[in-house]
Structures are given as structure tokens and as C-alpha cells.
BALUM-295726 format. One record per atom (N, C-alpha, C): residue in three letters; x, y, z. Coordinates in steps of 0.05 Angstrom, whole numbers, padded with zeros to 5 digits, always signed. Example, Ala and Ser with C-alpha at 12.3 -4.5 7.8 and 13.67 -1.06 7.14 Angstrom:
2
ALA+00264-00114+00156ALA+00246-00090+00156ALA+00264-00066+00156SER+00257-00045+00142SER+00273-00021+00143SER+00258+00001+00157
***
This chain:
313
MET+01554+01879+01803MET+01536+01894+01789MET+01516+01886+01771MET+01492+01898+01768MET+01475+01885+01750MET+01483+01884+01721GLU+01497+01905+01713GLU+01508+01907+01686GLU+01524+01887+01679ASN+01546+01878+01699ASN+01564+01862+01697ASN+01554+01833+01691LYS+01531+01829+01708LYS+01520+01801+01707LYS+01511+01797+01673LYS+01499+01816+01664LYS+01488+01814+01635LYS+01511+01809+01617ILE+01532+01823+01622ILE+01558+01821+01601ILE+01570+01796+01605ASN+01567+01781+01628ASN+01578+01756+01634ASN+01564+01735+01615LYS+01544+01739+01604LYS+01529+01721+01586LYS+01547+01717+01563ALA+01564+01735+01557ALA+01582+01731+01535ALA+01600+01707+01532ASN+01601+01703+01556ASN+01620+01672+01560ASN+01602+01650+01570THR+01574+01651+01572THR+01562+01629+01582THR+01539+01619+01560GLU+01536+01636+01539GLU+01515+01630+01522GLU+01533+01614+01497PRO+01521+01592+01485PRO+01531+01579+01463PRO+01534+01594+01435SER+01549+01589+01424SER+01556+01602+01397SER+01564+01581+01371THR+01553+01592+01352THR+01565+01573+01328THR+01591+01583+01314ASP+01600+01607+01323ASP+01622+01616+01311ASP+01647+01600+01313ASN+01662+01594+01289ASN+01683+01575+01288ASN+01707+01587+01299SER+01705+01616+01305SER+01729+01629+01316SER+01733+01625+01349HIS+01710+01613+01359HIS+01712+01611+01386HIS+01731+01590+01395ALA+01741+01595+01419ALA+01764+01573+01427ALA+01752+01547+01436GLU+01765+01525+01426GLU+01758+01501+01432GLU+01772+01491+01458VAL+01759+01489+01483VAL+01772+01481+01506VAL+01779+01448+01505SER+01804+01442+01508SER+01811+01418+01515SER+01820+01414+01540ALA+01830+01386+01546ALA+01836+01381+01572ALA+01862+01394+01579GLY+01865+01400+01604GLY+01890+01416+01610GLY+01885+01444+01616SER+01903+01462+01603SER+01903+01488+01601SER+01892+01504+01575VAL+01881+01526+01580VAL+01868+01542+01561VAL+01882+01569+01558GLU+01888+01581+01536GLU+01898+01610+01535GLU+01876+01629+01534ILE+01879+01647+01555ILE+01852+01668+01557ILE+01867+01698+01562VAL+01852+01715+01555VAL+01854+01743+01562VAL+01832+01757+01581GLY+01844+01766+01602GLY+01822+01779+01618GLY+01814+01808+01608VAL+01788+01813+01605VAL+01779+01838+01597VAL+01756+01851+01614SER+01762+01875+01622SER+01741+01888+01637SER+01728+01912+01619PHE+01703+01920+01624PHE+01689+01940+01613PHE+01687+01966+01624ARG+01697+01964+01651ARG+01693+01989+01669ARG+01722+01989+01684GLU+01728+02014+01699GLU+01752+02019+01711GLU+01754+01994+01730ALA+01733+01992+01747ALA+01737+01971+01773ALA+01713+01951+01764GLY+01712+01945+01740GLY+01688+01923+01732GLY+01701+01898+01736LYS+01683+01877+01736LYS+01691+01847+01733LYS+01707+01841+01711ILE+01723+01823+01714ILE+01742+01811+01691ILE+01728+01786+01680TYR+01727+01789+01652TYR+01719+01766+01637TYR+01736+01757+01618TYR+01738+01726+01616TYR+01755+01715+01600TYR+01744+01713+01571PHE+01761+01718+01551PHE+01757+01718+01524PHE+01782+01702+01508ALA+01775+01692+01488ALA+01800+01677+01469ALA+01815+01695+01454PRO+01840+01695+01457PRO+01857+01717+01443PRO+01864+01711+01414GLY+01861+01685+01410GLY+01868+01672+01382GLY+01898+01675+01377GLU+01905+01692+01359GLU+01935+01693+01349GLU+01943+01720+01361LEU+01928+01735+01377LEU+01934+01760+01387LEU+01952+01759+01413LYS+01975+01776+01417LYS+01991+01776+01438LYS+01982+01804+01452LEU+01970+01804+01470LEU+01963+01827+01483LEU+01975+01837+01512ALA+01979+01861+01514ALA+01990+01873+01543ALA+01967+01886+01558GLU+01974+01887+01587GLU+01952+01902+01602GLU+01947+01928+01594GLY+01927+01937+01593GLY+01919+01966+01586GLY+01910+01966+01556ASP+01917+01948+01539ASP+01904+01947+01513ASP+01880+01952+01509ARG+01867+01967+01488ARG+01839+01968+01484ARG+01832+01948+01462VAL+01811+01933+01467VAL+01803+01911+01449VAL+01776+01916+01442ILE+01766+01901+01419ILE+01740+01897+01412ILE+01732+01869+01416VAL+01710+01864+01431VAL+01705+01836+01435VAL+01673+01834+01429GLU+01669+01809+01428GLU+01638+01798+01424GLU+01625+01792+01446THR+01602+01800+01455THR+01587+01796+01480THR+01559+01792+01472ALA+01543+01781+01494ALA+01516+01776+01492ALA+01502+01803+01485ARG+01515+01826+01492ARG+01499+01852+01485ARG+01506+01861+01456GLY+01527+01849+01443GLY+01538+01860+01416GLY+01566+01865+01421THR+01574+01882+01402THR+01602+01884+01398THR+01611+01907+01420GLU+01635+01903+01434GLU+01636+01919+01458GLU+01667+01925+01457MET+01675+01950+01468MET+01702+01957+01476MET+01711+01952+01505GLY+01730+01936+01508GLY+01737+01933+01538GLY+01770+01940+01535THR+01780+01937+01562THR+01810+01939+01569THR+01822+01914+01579VAL+01843+01909+01570VAL+01855+01880+01580VAL+01869+01886+01606LYS+01858+01870+01624LYS+01870+01871+01650LYS+01888+01842+01659ILE+01883+01824+01643ILE+01902+01803+01645ILE+01910+01796+01617PRO+01937+01798+01612PRO+01948+01791+01585PRO+01945+01760+01585ASN+01953+01752+01558ASN+01955+01726+01549ASN+01964+01706+01572LYS+01946+01689+01579LYS+01956+01673+01602LYS+01942+01644+01599LYS+01954+01626+01612LYS+01944+01594+01614LYS+01929+01589+01638VAL+01903+01583+01635VAL+01886+01574+01657VAL+01876+01546+01653SER+01867+01534+01673SER+01856+01509+01677SER+01833+01506+01662SER+01824+01489+01645SER+01800+01485+01633SER+01776+01486+01652ALA+01780+01479+01674ALA+01760+01475+01693ALA+01754+01498+01707ASP+01769+01524+01696ASP+01764+01550+01711ASP+01747+01563+01692ILE+01739+01554+01670ILE+01726+01574+01643ILE+01702+01558+01639VAL+01683+01574+01626VAL+01660+01562+01615VAL+01663+01566+01584SER+01661+01541+01570SER+01667+01542+01541SER+01644+01540+01526PRO+01641+01551+01502PRO+01666+01561+01492PRO+01670+01591+01494LEU+01692+01598+01496LEU+01700+01630+01502LEU+01691+01645+01476LYS+01683+01666+01479LYS+01678+01688+01459LYS+01706+01699+01452PRO+01708+01704+01426PRO+01737+01716+01415PRO+01739+01745+01418ILE+01766+01751+01420ILE+01773+01779+01419ILE+01775+01783+01387ILE+01757+01805+01376ILE+01756+01808+01348ILE+01779+01819+01342ARG+01791+01842+01354ARG+01816+01859+01344ARG+01824+01878+01365VAL+01849+01886+01363VAL+01856+01910+01380VAL+01839+01936+01370ALA+01834+01953+01388ALA+01820+01975+01381ALA+01839+01995+01365THR+01825+02000+01340THR+01839+02019+01320THR+01835+02051+01328LYS+01845+02069+01315LYS+01845+02094+01323LYS+01810+02101+01315GLN+01801+02091+01297GLN+01772+02095+01291GLN+01756+02084+01314ASP+01762+02064+01325ASP+01748+02052+01345ASP+01749+02070+01369LEU+01769+02079+01378LEU+01775+02098+01397LEU+01760+02118+01395GLU+01760+02134+01371GLU+01745+02158+01368GLU+01712+02151+01371ARG+01707+02129+01361ARG+01680+02121+01364ARG+01668+02117+01393ASP+01688+02110+01405ASP+01681+02105+01435ASP+01680+02132+01451ALA+01697+02149+01442ALA+01699+02180+01450ALA+01670+02194+01444LYS+01665+02183+01421LYS+01637+02198+01411LYS+01612+02190+01427ASN+01616+02165+01433ASN+01593+02151+01448ASN+01593+02161+01474ARG+01615+02169+01491ARG+01614+02182+01513ARG+01600+02211+01513GLU+01606+02224+01488GLU+01595+02249+01489GLU+01560+02246+01481LEU+01552+02223+01469LEU+01526+02219+01461LEU+01510+02210+01488GLU+01527+02196+01504GLU+01516+02189+01533GLU+01508+02215+01546MET+01526+02234+01549MET+01522+02259+01565MET+01496+02269+01555GLU+01492+02272+01528GLU+01470+02283+01515GLU+01442+02273+01522ALA+01446+02243+01522ALA+01423+02225+01529ALA+01414+02232+01556ALA+01434+02233+01573ALA+01427+02236+01604ALA+01409+02261+01605ILE+01421+02282+01594ILE+01405+02312+01598ILE+01376+02307+01587ILE+01372+02291+01565ILE+01347+02285+01554ILE+01328+02272+01570CYS+01340+02247+01579CYS+01326+02228+01596CYS+01316+02241+01623LYS+01333+02260+01637LYS+01326+02271+01663LYS+01299+02287+01658LYS+01300+02301+01633LYS+01279+02318+01627LYS+01255+02303+01621LYS+01256+02278+01609LYS+01231+02265+01601LYS+01220+02252+01632ILE+01244+02246+01647ILE+01232+02232+01674ILE+01215+02255+01692ALA+01223+02280+01688ALA+01211+02300+01702ALA+01183+02305+01689ALA+01180+02303+01662ALA+01156+02308+01648ALA+01138+02287+01651HIS+01145+02264+01659HIS+01129+02237+01661HIS+01120+02238+01693GLY+01137+02253+01709GLY+01131+02255+01736GLY+01137+02232+01749LEU+01159+02218+01745LEU+01170+02195+01756LEU+01186+02202+01778GLY+01188+02184+01802GLY+01205+02188+01822GLY+01229+02172+01820MET+01244+02180+01798MET+01268+02161+01792MET+01291+02183+01795ARG+01316+02170+01799ARG+01341+02188+01796ARG+01359+02171+01779LEU+01365+02188+01759LEU+01383+02177+01737LEU+01409+02175+01746VAL+01423+02154+01746VAL+01455+02151+01756VAL+01468+02154+01734SER+01467+02139+01710SER+01489+02137+01692SER+01473+02129+01663VAL+01485+02132+01639VAL+01477+02125+01615VAL+01496+02111+01600GLU+01493+02086+01587GLU+01513+02074+01571GLU+01505+02065+01542TYR+01518+02074+01520TYR+01513+02065+01496TYR+01533+02040+01492THR+01523+02019+01481THR+01537+01996+01471THR+01555+02008+01449PHE+01578+01994+01445PHE+01599+02006+01425PHE+01588+02008+01399ASP+01570+01991+01389ASP+01560+01990+01363ASP+01533+02008+01363ASN+01524+02018+01384ASN+01500+02037+01387ASN+01473+02022+01382SER+01476+01994+01384SER+01452+01978+01383SER+01432+01980+01409LYS+01444+01990+01428LYS+01426+01990+01454LYS+01436+02014+01470LEU+01418+02030+01483LEU+01419+02050+01501LEU+01411+02046+01529ILE+01430+02042+01549ILE+01418+02031+01572ILE+01421+02056+01595PHE+01397+02060+01611PHE+01396+02078+01629PHE+01397+02065+01657TYR+01415+02073+01676TYR+01415+02062+01701TYR+01402+02085+01721PHE+01381+02077+01739PHE+01372+02092+01759PHE+01366+02077+01784THR+01363+02098+01803THR+01354+02086+01831THR+01327+02098+01838CYS+01311+02085+01850CYS+01288+02092+01858CYS+01278+02078+01885GLU+01264+02094+01905GLU+01258+02080+01931GLU+01234+02061+01928SER+01221+02060+01911SER+01200+02040+01907SER+01196+02031+01875ARG+01175+02013+01872ARG+01172+02008+01846ARG+01160+02028+01826VAL+01166+02031+01804VAL+01157+02051+01785VAL+01151+02041+01756ASP+01130+02050+01747ASP+01118+02041+01721ASP+01131+02061+01698PHE+01154+02051+01685PHE+01167+02069+01667PHE+01164+02061+01637ARG+01139+02048+01633ARG+01135+02035+01605ARG+01133+02058+01584GLU+01117+02080+01594GLU+01116+02102+01577GLU+01138+02117+01569LEU+01154+02116+01590LEU+01182+02131+01589LEU+01199+02119+01569VAL+01200+02089+01570VAL+01213+02075+01550VAL+01205+02079+01523LYS+01180+02078+01516LYS+01168+02089+01489LYS+01181+02115+01481ASP+01182+02133+01500ASP+01182+02161+01494ASP+01215+02159+01487LEU+01231+02146+01501LEU+01258+02149+01496LEU+01265+02135+01470ALA+01251+02110+01465ALA+01255+02098+01441ALA+01249+02114+01413SER+01228+02129+01418SER+01221+02145+01396SER+01243+02167+01391THR+01254+02174+01413THR+01273+02198+01409THR+01298+02188+01404PHE+01310+02168+01411PHE+01335+02157+01402PHE+01338+02136+01381ARG+01316+02126+01373ARG+01315+02107+01350ARG+01329+02086+01354THR+01335+02074+01375THR+01352+02049+01386THR+01334+02035+01405ARG+01348+02012+01412ARG+01335+01998+01432ARG+01343+02010+01461ILE+01321+02012+01477ILE+01324+02025+01503ILE+01320+02007+01527GLU+01341+02004+01548GLU+01336+01990+01568GLU+01340+02007+01595LEU+01321+02006+01611LEU+01320+02018+01637LEU+01328+02002+01658ARG+01347+02006+01675ARG+01359+01984+01691ARG+01357+01997+01721GLN+01342+01990+01743GLN+01343+01997+01767GLN+01364+01983+01783ILE+01384+01997+01796ILE+01408+01992+01813ILE+01404+01996+01844GLY+01417+01988+01859GLY+01419+01994+01888GLY+01437+02020+01891ILE+01436+02023+01920ILE+01452+02049+01925ILE+01484+02047+01921ARG+01493+02021+01930ARG+01520+02015+01928ARG+01530+02013+01896ASP+01513+02005+01881ASP+01519+02006+01850ASP+01521+02032+01838ALA+01504+02050+01852ALA+01501+02077+01842ALA+01527+02092+01849ALA+01538+02090+01875ALA+01562+02101+01881ALA+01585+02089+01865LYS+01585+02067+01853LYS+01605+02052+01839LYS+01606+02068+01813LEU+01582+02068+01801LEU+01580+02080+01775LEU+01588+02114+01774MET+01581+02126+01798MET+01585+02158+01793MET+01613+02163+01803GLY+01621+02148+01823GLY+01649+02151+01832GLY+01652+02177+01850GLY+01675+02185+01857GLY+01680+02206+01878GLY+01701+02201+01897LEU+01703+02218+01918LEU+01724+02217+01938LEU+01714+02207+01966GLY+01724+02192+01975GLY+01718+02182+02002GLY+01725+02204+02025ILE+01719+02195+02049ILE+01726+02213+02070ILE+01757+02213+02077CYS+01769+02190+02064CYS+01802+02190+02069CYS+01813+02202+02044GLY+01800+02216+02026GLY+01814+02232+02007GLY+01818+02217+01982ARG+01812+02191+01984ARG+01817+02175+01960ARG+01794+02168+01945LYS+01798+02161+01917LYS+01774+02151+01900LYS+01761+02127+01917TYR+01732+02129+01916TYR+01717+02108+01926TYR+01732+02079+01920CYS+01731+02062+01940CYS+01741+02034+01935CYS+01728+02023+01910CYS+01703+02024+01911CYS+01689+02007+01892CYS+01690+02021+01865ALA+01694+02045+01860ALA+01697+02058+01832ALA+01727+02053+01825GLY+01746+02053+01842GLY+01773+02051+01838GLY+01788+02026+01832PHE+01779+02004+01849PHE+01792+01977+01843PHE+01777+01952+01854LEU+01756+01957+01869LEU+01739+01933+01878LEU+01720+01919+01856SER+01727+01900+01845SER+01711+01890+01824SER+01683+01879+01830ASP+01682+01873+01855ASP+01657+01864+01869ASP+01651+01872+01893PHE+01631+01873+01910PHE+01625+01887+01932PHE+01628+01861+01951VAL+01637+01870+01976VAL+01644+01848+02001VAL+01621+01853+02020GLN+01616+01833+02033GLN+01599+01836+02059GLN+01614+01847+02079VAL+01604+01867+02095VAL+01613+01881+02114VAL+01590+01880+02134THR+01604+01875+02160THR+01583+01872+02188THR+01592+01893+02208ILE+01572+01903+02225ILE+01577+01922+02244ILE+01597+01911+02264LYS+01600+01884+02265LYS+01618+01870+02282LYS+01650+01881+02276MET+01653+01885+02250MET+01679+01892+02243MET+01685+01916+02252ALA+01664+01938+02249ALA+01671+01964+02259ALA+01675+01960+02290LYS+01660+01945+02305LYS+01664+01945+02336LYS+01694+01933+02345GLU+01701+01912+02329GLU+01726+01899+02334GLU+01747+01920+02328GLN+01745+01934+02307GLN+01766+01955+02302GLN+01767+01980+02319ASN+01747+01982+02338ASN+01744+02003+02356ASN+01734+02031+02342PHE+01719+02026+02321PHE+01704+02048+02311PHE+01684+02060+02327SER+01681+02086+02326SER+01655+02099+02335SER+01634+02087+02319LEU+01610+02078+02331LEU+01588+02067+02319LEU+01568+02091+02306ASN+01579+02112+02307ASN+01565+02136+02296ASN+01562+02133+02264SER+01540+02128+02253SER+01535+02121+02230SER+01554+02140+02205ALA+01555+02170+02212ALA+01572+02184+02195ALA+01602+02175+02194LYS+01612+02163+02213LYS+01637+02158+02215LYS+01646+02126+02201VAL+01625+02112+02204VAL+01632+02085+02193VAL+01614+02079+02167SER+01600+02097+02157SER+01588+02095+02134SER+01602+02107+02106GLY+01600+02096+02086GLY+01613+02112+02061GLY+01590+02127+02048ALA+01598+02139+02029ALA+01581+02161+02010ALA+01552+02146+02001CYS+01551+02121+02001CYS+01528+02109+01992CYS+01506+02102+02016GLY+01521+02105+02041GLY+01501+02104+02064GLY+01506+02078+02079ARG+01523+02062+02063ARG+01524+02033+02077ARG+01550+02033+02091LEU+01559+02013+02105LEU+01582+02009+02121LEU+01607+02012+02098MET+01630+02021+02102MET+01649+02026+02087MET+01666+02003+02082CYS+01670+01996+02056CYS+01682+01970+02046CYS+01706+01964+02057CYS+01722+01989+02065CYS+01748+01987+02074CYS+01750+01975+02107LEU+01727+01971+02116LEU+01726+01961+02145LEU+01734+01931+02143ARG+01733+01923+02120ARG+01740+01892+02118ARG+01771+01884+02110TYR+01785+01907+02102TYR+01812+01902+02092TYR+01827+01890+02114GLU+01823+01901+02138GLU+01843+01888+02161GLU+01828+01873+02182HIS+01802+01862+02176HIS+01787+01847+02192HIS+01805+01825+02202GLU+01812+01810+02178GLU+01829+01780+02188GLU+01853+01788+02208ALA+01866+01811+02201ALA+01887+01813+02226ALA+01877+01819+02254TYR+01854+01836+02254TYR+01841+01842+02279TYR+01829+01819+02292GLU+01820+01798+02274GLU+01806+01772+02286GLU+01827+01758+02300ASP+01850+01755+02285ASP+01878+01741+02293ASP+01884+01751+02320ALA+01883+01781+02326ALA+01896+01791+02344ALA+01875+01793+02370ILE+01852+01794+02363ILE+01831+01793+02384ILE+01828+01761+02398ARG+01834+01744+02380ARG+01834+01715+02390ARG+01850+01712+02414VAL+01871+01726+02416VAL+01889+01723+02438VAL+01890+01745+02456THR+01872+01766+02455THR+01866+01788+02466THR+01846+01786+02493PRO+01855+01787+02518PRO+01827+01783+02536PRO+01809+01804+02533PRO+01785+01796+02530PRO+01765+01819+02525PRO+01758+01837+02550VAL+01748+01864+02545VAL+01744+01882+02570VAL+01728+01870+02589GLY+01735+01869+02610GLY+01719+01858+02634GLY+01731+01834+02643SER+01751+01824+02628SER+01767+01800+02639SER+01781+01805+02663VAL+01785+01781+02680VAL+01802+01788+02704VAL+01827+01771+02698VAL+01850+01785+02702VAL+01873+01775+02691VAL+01892+01778+02713LEU+01916+01762+02711LEU+01935+01758+02732LEU+01958+01772+02718THR+01971+01795+02735THR+01990+01809+02722THR+02017+01803+02743LYS+02039+01815+02739LYS+02060+01815+02755LYS+02057+01833+02778ASP+02037+01850+02777ASP+02030+01868+02801ASP+02003+01861+02815GLY+01992+01836+02803GLY+01973+01824+02816GLY+01947+01822+02801GLU+01925+01815+02810GLU+01898+01813+02793GLU+01889+01838+02792GLY+01875+01838+02767GLY+01861+01864+02757GLY+01841+01859+02739THR+01826+01880+02730THR+01808+01876+02710THR+01812+01892+02682VAL+01810+01878+02660VAL+01819+01893+02633VAL+01795+01917+02627VAL+01806+01938+02624VAL+01788+01965+02620VAL+01789+01975+02590GLU+01813+01966+02577GLU+01817+01976+02552GLU+01837+01952+02534THR+01832+01949+02508THR+01849+01932+02495THR+01859+01949+02470LYS+01884+01939+02462LYS+01894+01947+02436LYS+01905+01922+02424PRO+01889+01908+02409PRO+01895+01880+02398PRO+01919+01880+02381LEU+01923+01900+02360LEU+01945+01899+02343LEU+01971+01908+02356ALA+01968+01922+02374ALA+01994+01928+02389ALA+02000+01909+02412GLY+01981+01892+02418GLY+01986+01867+02432GLY+01985+01878+02464GLU+01969+01900+02467GLU+01973+01911+02495GLU+01942+01911+02509ILE+01941+01915+02537ILE+01917+01917+02550ILE+01922+01937+02573LYS+01898+01950+02579LYS+01902+01966+02605LYS+01885+01952+02624VAL+01896+01948+02651VAL+01890+01934+02669VAL+01885+01952+02695LYS+01860+01949+02708LYS+01854+01966+02731LYS+01860+01948+02757LEU+01882+01950+02766LEU+01889+01928+02791LEU+01869+01930+02815GLU+01864+01909+02827GLU+01847+01907+02851GLU+01859+01921+02873GLY+01839+01933+02887GLY+01856+01948+02913GLY+01868+01975+02908ASN+01872+01982+02879ASN+01884+02008+02875ASN+01867+02025+02863ASP+01844+02031+02872ASP+01822+02045+02859ASP+01829+02073+02848LYS+01849+02086+02867LYS+01855+02113+02859LYS+01877+02111+02839ASP+01886+02090+02831ASP+01912+02090+02810ASP+01901+02090+02781ALA+01910+02100+02762ALA+01902+02095+02737ALA+01908+02066+02731PRO+01894+02056+02706PRO+01900+02034+02695PRO+01926+02033+02685LYS+01941+02009+02692LYS+01965+02008+02683LYS+01971+01990+02655LEU+01987+01996+02635LEU+01992+01983+02608LEU+02008+01956+02612TYR+01997+01934+02600TYR+02012+01909+02603TYR+02014+01896+02570LEU+02034+01880+02566LEU+02032+01868+02545LEU+02016+01841+02548ILE+01997+01834+02528ILE+01980+01810+02529ILE+02000+01786+02537ALA+02022+01783+02524ALA+02037+01760+02531ALA+02044+01756+02558ASP+02047+01779+02579ASP+02056+01777+02604ASP+02031+01775+02623VAL+02009+01771+02613VAL+01987+01768+02635VAL+01971+01739+02631LYS+01959+01731+02648LYS+01945+01704+02647LYS+01916+01712+02652ILE+01899+01700+02637ILE+01869+01702+02639ILE+01860+01686+02658LEU+01844+01697+02682LEU+01832+01679+02701LEU+01805+01679+02695ARG+01790+01698+02687ARG+01762+01698+02683ARG+01755+01713+02658ALA+01737+01702+02642ALA+01730+01719+02619ALA+01700+01726+02624PRO+01690+01750+02613PRO+01661+01755+02616PRO+01646+01739+02600LYS+01620+01734+02607LYS+01600+01722+02593LYS+01592+01738+02571ARG+01587+01731+02545ARG+01574+01742+02521ARG+01545+01733+02518SER+01527+01753+02520SER+01500+01746+02516SER+01495+01739+02487LYS+01474+01724+02480LYS+01469+01716+02454LYS+01454+01738+02442VAL+01441+01754+02450VAL+01433+01779+02440VAL+01454+01798+02427LYS+01475+01799+02444LYS+01499+01814+02433LYS+01511+01801+02415ALA+01514+01774+02411ALA+01527+01763+02390ALA+01514+01764+02367ASP+01483+01763+02366ASP+01467+01765+02345ASP+01471+01792+02332GLU+01472+01816+02352GLU+01471+01840+02341GLU+01498+01844+02325ASP+01522+01830+02331ASP+01549+01835+02321ASP+01553+01821+02296GLU+01531+01796+02289GLU+01532+01786+02263GLU+01513+01800+02241GLU+01503+01822+02251GLU+01482+01836+02233GLU+01501+01845+02206ILE+01493+01836+02185ILE+01503+01843+02162ILE+01489+01871+02148VAL+01506+01890+02135VAL+01491+01912+02125VAL+01500+01918+02096GLU+01482+01909+02079GLU+01486+01909+02051GLU+01462+01915+02031ASP+01463+01917+02006ASP+01443+01919+01992ASP+01427+01897+01989
***
């Protein structure tokens, strides 16, 4: 996500703070911190602190002071896996810090209402998705979607005069919008992107075809309108199974004679075969291990290119 990329500067920009960890050869102690429920995890220097998963902490980032949640407790990692120097964890969040964070959430809701009214007043074709205050209130970030480019300079000036802080408007894609807003998928569970996926994965129409999904867009698309991320979860298992499965149209030799494959069940290791000379009989079910492939159907280049199409933002 775009906002995560910006936060990541916290561990890539040099600093003169003597409290930053000095990376030596070998291993370095880190703590992994996330700023959203399913956000990316960033490494910070714990110093003398011993932290547990779920602890709320105050850290220094390129955006200023932020509150995050520990996802990886104190751990040694190879110095080759980090970019030094690491930013430090300032402290474990206090009761006052938690109260301030809760207050910021309330302020964000109020800011969203005001921003929507100002977008309408300026006649801009923008859709506000989310609002975020930095922990120290030094910046107010508005995330929006828009089908085309929009000149929001006057809107920024209007918002700055209203909130008296630094304003940033950030355009995001439709998948990022779904991740920020959250919701329930057709499976009845929380969106994968909002629940546990820290980053988006490439999903292709080929994955849906190999899993015998209907190519009806309503059945293979998530709430964002893109192919469902979960199509990738079993993809490797399907690839391994399909590799040893005769494709539909193959001529195979069975214990009952030759026939043509009319249906496949890769994960079950089964195929249905229409035997030659038995047009009136229904296809028979065979285990893949019990048949021998005599001829496989040719695959056109056009078909192969279609299968490799990637659908993403």
C-alpha cells in the first residue's frame, strides 16, 4: 500500500540519533512493528526493551512519532536482512498514549465528515476512503479513489485552514481501498487483505480456470472488483496435481480400452473417460494412476496467452 511505503522510510533514512542500533557483523536484535491490522511489518531497534506480540509501542518514523503494534517480539536476524541504522522504539505505550490514540480515531471520523462536505462543495469527483492522523497530530492524511486525475490544490488549502495542520491527500487503488475499509467476503469471513495479508499478491485468470471456477466475474471477483486473492492459496497444489493429470481431450488407455478424457478432478486424482465405441454409455471414472496417456491435445498460443493474463491494480 502506498501509505506503507512512506512509513518504510523510517528504516531507510539516515539519522544522527545516537540511540539508533549500530549494525555489526552477524546478527542484530530487532522487533517487528505493524501500523495496521494487516499492514506490513517494519523492523525497529528494541534497545533494552523486552516486548511481546501485541504490545503497543511508540516509535520514530519518517512521518514523525507513531504508535504501532508488535507483531514480532525481540528476535535476532542477520544483519544482511536489514537496512541500518534501525529507528528505535521510544517506549511502550502508556495509558495516556492509548487515550490519545483513541482520541485521534474520533478526530479522524470528524475530519472525514468535514472533508466529504468540502469535496462536494468543490465539485470534485473524488471518493474519500479513509482518514488518518499521525500520532503526534503533525499531519492529517486523506486517502481517496478517483477514476481520473483531479486538481485538489484548492481543497488542500481549504482543509489546511480548517484543521491547522499539515494536509496530505493520497490517491489509492481500488484494492487498497478495500483493504482500508474492510468488510466481509462472500465466504463470510473478513477480507483477506484487511485481515491478514500484509501485501497484495498477483492473481491470474489461469488460476481460476485450473481450479474449475466459473469464469463469471461475480463468482471469481472480490468486493474490490478484482480477482479474489484466495485463488492463489491452493494454486501450487493444483499446479502439482494438474502436472500429472491428463487434460480434457486427451486420449488415454484404460483397463476397459481407449477413450477420451471429458472431465478431470486433479486434487482427487481422478478423471472421467468416454470409452471409444460406447457412445450410449456414460463416461467412466478412473484413477489417474491407472491410465496411460496416448495423445494429449494441442494447446494454441492464443489460449496460453489468455491464461497468463494478470489482473491487478
